[in-house]
Backbone as numpy.savetxt, mean C-alpha at the origin, in Angstrom:
# Nx Ny Nz CAx CAy CAz Cx Cy Cz
-6.55 -30.96 -13.39 -7.39 -29.78 -13.39 -6.51 -28.53 -13.39
-6.86 -27.59 -14.20 -6.07 -26.37 -14.34 -6.31 -25.42 -13.17
-5.22 -24.88 -12.62 -5.34 -23.94 -11.50 -5.68 -22.56 -12.04
-6.67 -21.95 -11.45 -7.04 -20.59 -11.85 -6.38 -19.62 -10.89
-5.55 -18.76 -11.45 -4.84 -17.79 -10.62 -5.71 -16.54 -10.46
-5.94 -16.19 -9.20 -6.73 -14.98 -8.92 -5.90 -13.74 -9.23
-6.54 -12.78 -9.84 -5.86 -11.52 -10.14 -5.71 -10.71 -8.85
-4.51 -10.22 -8.64 -4.25 -9.43 -7.43 -4.92 -8.07 -7.54
-5.50 -7.63 -6.44 -6.05 -6.27 -6.38 -4.91 -5.28 -6.52
-5.22 -4.10 -7.02 -4.17 -3.08 -7.15 -3.71 -2.64 -5.77
-2.41 -2.37 -5.67 -1.82 -1.92 -4.41 -1.00 -0.67 -4.70
-1.33 0.41 -3.98 -0.56 1.65 -4.09 0.00 1.95 -2.71
1.30 2.23 -2.67 1.98 2.53 -1.41 2.40 4.00 -1.43
1.85 4.78 -0.53 2.20 6.20 -0.40 3.34 6.29 0.60
4.43 6.95 0.20 5.66 6.95 1.01 6.29 8.34 1.06
7.34 8.43 1.89 8.28 9.56 1.86 9.68 8.95 1.85
10.67 9.68 1.36 12.02 9.11 1.25 12.66 8.66 2.56
12.33 9.32 3.68 13.01 9.01 4.94 12.23 8.05 5.84
11.15 7.48 5.35 10.26 6.65 6.17 10.76 5.21 6.29
11.12 4.81 7.51 11.61 3.44 7.76 10.51 2.42 7.53
9.30 2.71 7.98 8.19 1.76 7.81 7.80 1.61 6.34
8.02 2.65 5.54 7.75 2.57 4.10 8.71 1.55 3.47
9.97 1.60 3.88 10.97 0.66 3.39 10.60 -0.77 3.78
10.13 -0.94 5.00 9.71 -2.27 5.46 8.51 -2.77 4.66
7.57 -1.87 4.37 6.40 -2.25 3.57 6.82 -2.70 2.18
7.73 -1.95 1.55 8.23 -2.32 0.21 8.88 -3.70 0.25
9.71 -3.95 1.26 10.38 -5.24 1.40 9.36 -6.36 1.56
8.35 -6.12 2.39 7.29 -7.12 2.61 6.59 -7.44 1.30
6.22 -6.41 0.54 5.52 -6.65 -0.74 6.41 -7.45 -1.69
7.69 -7.07 -1.79 8.61 -7.76 -2.70 8.80 -9.23 -2.28
8.98 -9.45 -0.98 9.20 -10.82 -0.48 8.00 -11.72 -0.72
6.81 -11.13 -0.76 5.59 -11.90 -0.93 5.05 -11.86 -2.36
5.82 -11.30 -3.28 5.42 -11.28 -4.69 4.19 -10.43 -4.96
4.00 -9.40 -4.14 2.84 -8.50 -4.31 3.28 -7.32 -5.17
2.61 -7.17 -6.31 2.93 -6.04 -7.19 2.35 -4.78 -6.57
3.11 -3.67 -6.63 2.63 -2.42 -6.06 3.22 -1.24 -6.79
2.53 -0.12 -6.67 2.99 1.15 -7.23 3.33 2.04 -6.04
4.43 2.78 -6.15 4.84 3.69 -5.08 4.60 5.13 -5.49
4.02 5.90 -4.58 3.85 7.34 -4.81 4.51 8.08 -3.64
5.48 8.92 -3.97 6.19 9.73 -2.97 5.36 11.00 -2.74
4.76 11.11 -1.56 3.87 12.26 -1.31 4.62 13.57 -1.12
5.97 13.52 -1.01 6.72 14.77 -0.96 6.82 15.38 -2.36
6.63 14.56 -3.39 6.69 15.03 -4.77 5.30 15.19 -5.39
4.31 14.50 -4.81 2.94 14.54 -5.33 2.02 15.07 -4.22
1.86 16.38 -4.18 1.09 17.01 -3.09 -0.38 16.58 -3.11
-0.96 16.39 -4.31 -2.36 15.98 -4.40 -2.56 14.60 -3.75
-1.61 13.70 -3.99 -1.70 12.37 -3.38 -1.66 12.48 -1.86
-0.81 13.36 -1.35 -0.74 13.58 0.09 -2.05 14.11 0.65
-2.67 15.03 -0.10 -3.97 15.58 0.32 -5.04 14.49 0.32
-5.01 13.59 -0.66 -5.97 12.48 -0.71 -5.82 11.58 0.51
-4.58 11.34 0.91 -4.33 10.50 2.09 -4.93 11.13 3.34
-4.71 12.42 3.52 -5.24 13.13 4.67 -6.77 13.10 4.65
-7.34 13.27 3.47 -8.80 13.25 3.30 -9.40 11.92 3.74
-8.60 10.84 3.63 -9.07 9.52 4.05 -8.64 9.17 5.47
-8.19 10.17 6.22 -7.91 9.99 7.64 -6.50 9.56 7.98
-5.62 9.50 6.99 -4.24 9.07 7.25 -3.33 10.29 7.36
-2.62 10.39 8.47 -1.77 11.57 8.69 -0.28 11.24 8.68
0.06 9.98 8.57 1.47 9.57 8.51 1.64 8.49 7.46
2.87 8.24 7.08 3.15 7.20 6.10 3.77 5.99 6.79
3.73 4.82 6.21 3.17 4.52 4.90 1.65 4.44 4.93
1.08 4.60 3.77 -0.35 4.43 3.57 -0.50 3.46 2.41
-1.35 2.46 2.58 -1.56 1.46 1.55 -2.99 1.58 1.05
-3.15 1.68 -0.26 -4.47 1.73 -0.89 -4.62 0.44 -1.68
-5.61 -0.35 -1.31 -5.82 -1.64 -1.96 -7.14 -1.63 -2.73
-7.05 -2.03 -3.98 -8.24 -2.13 -4.82 -8.91 -0.81 -5.10
-8.20 0.28 -4.90 -8.76 1.60 -5.19 -9.75 2.12 -4.17
-10.03 1.33 -3.11 -11.03 1.79 -2.15 -10.70 1.51 -0.69
-9.76 0.61 -0.41 -9.44 0.23 0.97 -8.16 0.94 1.41
-8.31 1.96 2.26 -7.18 2.74 2.76 -6.70 2.15 4.08
-5.41 1.85 4.18 -4.81 1.33 5.41 -3.72 2.31 5.83
-3.93 2.94 6.98 -2.97 3.91 7.51 -1.90 3.16 8.30
-0.64 3.33 7.91 0.45 2.62 8.57 0.66 1.26 7.95
1.75 0.62 8.32 2.06 -0.72 7.82 1.41 -1.74 8.75
0.16 -2.11 8.43 -0.60 -3.07 9.23 -0.70 -4.35 8.41
0.26 -5.25 8.65 0.37 -6.46 7.84 -0.91 -7.30 7.87
-1.55 -7.43 9.02 -2.78 -8.24 9.12 -3.89 -7.66 8.24
-4.07 -6.33 8.28 -5.10 -5.70 7.45 -4.78 -5.83 5.97
-3.50 -5.70 5.64 -3.07 -5.81 4.24 -3.38 -7.22 3.73
-2.99 -8.22 4.50 -3.21 -9.62 4.09 -4.69 -9.93 3.98
-5.48 -9.44 4.91 -6.93 -9.67 4.86 -7.53 -9.02 3.62
-7.12 -7.80 3.32 -7.65 -7.08 2.17 -7.25 -7.73 0.85
-6.08 -8.35 0.82 -5.61 -9.03 -0.39 -6.04 -10.49 -0.45
-6.61 -11.00 0.64 -7.05 -12.38 0.68 -5.90 -13.38 0.72
-4.84 -13.02 1.45 -3.69 -13.94 1.57 -3.45 -14.32 3.02
């Protein structure tokens, strides 16, 4: 029987260059084969404003599937949202 691979939800990671937890989040995604896009909010002010609008005041911020905002690197919430 052929295995059907589920398509991964989109993952966007909002970061800043000096953020230690952002680096840990990137490492976690890479180690687990999770594709993600990184947005540096020091260079993209609108993205930073969107994060604040969704209640996140610090980085990292993870946006999953275009609708699930996770403030901080919360591995349990990330895994639950991705179904892993």
